[in-house]
C-alpha positions as CSV (number, residue, x, y, z in Angstrom):
1,M,23.1,65.6,275.0
2,T,23.6,66.4,278.7
3,A,23.6,69.9,280.0
4,S,27.3,69.6,281.1
5,R,28.3,68.4,277.6
6,T,26.4,71.3,276.0
7,L,28.2,73.7,278.3
8,R,31.6,72.2,277.4
9,I,30.9,72.5,273.7
10,G,29.7,76.1,274.1
11,L,32.8,77.1,276.0
12,G,35.0,75.4,273.4
13,A,33.2,77.3,270.7
14,V,33.9,80.6,272.5
15,A,37.6,79.7,272.7
16,L,37.7,78.9,269.0
17,G,35.8,82.0,268.2
18,A,38.3,84.1,270.2
19,A,41.3,82.7,268.4
20,A,39.5,83.1,265.0
21,A,38.6,86.7,265.8
22,L,42.3,87.4,266.0
23,G,43.1,85.4,262.9
24,L,45.3,83.0,264.8
25,P,45.9,79.4,263.6
26,A,44.4,76.6,265.6
27,G,46.1,76.2,269.0
28,A,47.8,79.6,268.8
29,T,47.7,82.1,271.7
30,A,47.7,85.8,271.7
31,A,50.5,88.2,272.7
32,P,50.6,89.8,276.2
33,A,48.5,92.8,275.2
34,A,45.8,90.9,273.4
35,P,43.4,92.9,271.2
36,A,40.0,93.8,272.6
37,A,38.4,91.2,270.3
38,L,39.7,88.4,272.4
39,H,38.6,90.0,275.7
40,A,35.1,90.6,274.3
41,A,34.8,87.1,272.8
42,A,36.0,85.5,276.1
43,R,33.5,87.2,278.4
44,P,30.7,84.6,278.2
45,A,33.2,81.8,279.2
46,A,33.7,83.3,282.6
47,Q,30.6,81.6,283.9
48,D,31.1,79.2,286.8
49,V,31.5,75.8,285.1
50,S,32.3,73.8,288.3
51,A,29.5,71.4,287.6
52,T,31.3,70.4,284.4
53,A,33.5,67.4,284.8
54,Y,36.3,68.7,282.5
55,I,37.4,71.9,280.8
56,S,39.7,72.2,277.8
57,R,43.2,73.7,277.9
58,R,42.1,76.3,275.4
59,T,39.1,77.3,277.5
60,V,41.4,77.9,280.5
61,I,43.4,80.4,278.5
62,V,40.3,82.1,277.1
63,R,38.9,82.4,280.6
64,A,42.2,83.8,281.9
65,Y,41.9,86.7,279.3
66,T,38.5,87.7,280.8
67,W,40.4,89.5,283.6
68,H,42.2,91.7,280.9
69,P,45.8,90.7,281.8
70,H,48.5,93.3,281.2
71,T,46.1,96.0,280.2
72,A,44.7,99.2,281.8
73,N,41.5,97.2,282.5
74,R,43.2,94.4,284.4
75,V,41.6,93.3,287.7
76,P,43.3,94.9,290.8
77,Y,44.8,92.5,293.3
78,S,43.1,91.8,296.6
79,Q,43.1,88.8,299.0
80,N,39.9,90.0,300.5
81,K,37.6,91.6,298.0
82,P,36.0,89.3,295.3
83,Y,35.7,90.4,291.7
84,H,32.1,90.9,290.3
85,N,32.0,87.3,289.3
86,G,32.5,86.1,292.9
87,Y,36.1,84.9,292.7
88,R,38.8,86.3,295.0
89,R,41.1,88.8,293.3
90,D,44.3,87.0,294.4
91,C,46.4,84.5,292.5
92,S,44.4,81.4,293.6
93,G,41.1,83.1,293.0
94,Y,42.2,84.0,289.5
95,V,43.3,80.4,288.8
96,S,40.1,79.1,290.2
97,M,38.1,81.3,287.9
98,A,40.2,80.2,284.8
99,L,39.6,76.5,285.8
100,G,35.9,77.0,286.5
101,L,36.2,75.8,290.1
102,S,33.5,76.7,292.7
103,K,33.5,80.3,293.9
104,P,35.4,82.0,295.6
105,G,38.0,79.3,294.8
106,P,40.4,77.2,296.9
107,N,43.6,78.8,298.2
108,T,47.1,78.1,296.7
109,Q,47.9,75.3,299.2
110,A,44.6,73.5,298.4
111,L,45.3,73.8,294.6
112,A,48.5,71.9,295.2
113,T,46.6,68.9,296.7
114,S,45.4,65.7,295.1
115,R,41.8,67.0,295.2
116,Y,42.5,69.5,292.4
117,T,45.9,68.6,290.8
118,K,48.5,66.0,290.3
119,P,52.3,66.8,290.3
120,I,54.1,66.6,287.0
121,R,57.7,67.5,285.9
122,M,58.3,71.0,284.7
123,S,59.2,69.6,281.3
124,Q,55.7,68.1,281.0
125,L,53.9,71.5,281.4
126,L,51.2,72.2,278.7
127,K,48.9,75.1,278.2
128,G,46.5,75.4,281.2
129,D,48.8,73.6,283.7
130,L,49.9,75.3,286.9
131,V,53.2,76.3,288.5
132,I,52.7,76.5,292.3
133,D,54.7,77.5,295.3
134,A,52.5,76.2,298.1
135,S,55.0,76.8,301.0
136,G,55.2,79.8,303.3
137,T,52.5,82.2,304.2
138,S,49.5,83.7,302.3
139,N,51.8,86.6,301.4
140,T,54.5,84.3,299.9
141,R,52.6,81.4,298.3
142,H,51.8,81.9,294.6
143,V,50.3,80.1,291.6
144,V,50.4,80.9,287.9
145,I,48.8,79.4,284.7
146,F,51.4,78.1,282.2
147,E,50.8,79.0,278.6
148,K,53.8,78.2,276.4
149,W,57.6,77.9,276.5
150,V,60.0,80.7,275.5
151,R,63.2,79.5,273.8
152,N,66.4,81.3,272.7
153,K,67.8,81.1,269.2
154,K,69.5,77.8,270.1
155,G,66.2,76.2,271.2
156,K,67.1,76.3,274.9
157,I,64.2,77.1,277.3
158,V,64.7,80.5,278.9
159,G,61.3,81.0,280.4
160,Y,57.6,80.6,279.8
161,W,54.6,82.8,279.1
162,A,52.2,82.6,282.1
163,F,49.1,84.3,283.4
164,E,49.1,85.5,287.0
165,Q,47.3,87.7,289.5
166,R,50.1,89.5,291.3
167,G,50.3,91.9,294.2
168,H,50.7,95.6,293.6
169,Y,49.8,95.1,289.9
170,G,46.8,92.8,289.3
171,T,46.2,90.4,286.3
172,D,49.3,89.9,284.2
173,H,50.5,87.9,281.3
174,R,54.3,87.9,281.1
175,V,57.4,85.7,280.7
176,L,58.4,83.9,284.0
177,K,61.1,81.6,285.2
178,Y,59.5,80.3,288.4
179,G,60.5,76.6,288.9
180,L,63.2,76.5,286.3
181,S,66.2,76.8,288.7
182,A,67.4,73.9,290.8
183,G,65.9,73.9,294.3
184,S,63.0,76.2,293.4
185,Q,60.0,76.0,295.7
186,Y,57.8,76.3,292.5
187,H,56.6,73.0,291.1
188,A,54.5,71.9,288.1
189,Y,50.9,70.6,288.5
190,H,48.3,69.4,286.1
191,P,44.7,70.3,287.1
192,K,42.6,67.2,287.2
193,K,39.7,69.1,285.6
194,V,41.7,70.0,282.5
195,R,41.7,67.7,279.4
């Protein structure tokens, strides 16, 4: 067994263990203020796995929880200062960490290129995919990690749960609508590294 396959299997086990620790069914995800058990179980998965060819969708979400979204321990936002694990504390640095890309991580514009992602329709979004606004300046561009759709009682999509590193707050997990309105600058992308 190769070292990269061993690492992928190990990260998958961490992800499964995190869900099991919460008593969630297979494929389920935690609520915004996830219990400490998920954060503790996810910590080992925050290693740089850029040498690994692929990363699972579940592992992307487990890694996203390692920055304690929507809690008092969330990582403060900064475009300049790296977090202790070497990734920038901005939106693209956070996404790079969750995807296991090389540190400090590509910027938002780079994440929207064919080197890292391929464009998809918003309706094709799956857990671990990205929603990106790559236009404008470093203060207006943004990228978030898609988790799951939010539907009203009639089944109509009204938003989606996403992970983001946002200015003046830090790491968050909340319902967003970026990219759902006609003419939006936000577009859906599938990270090539995610399987």
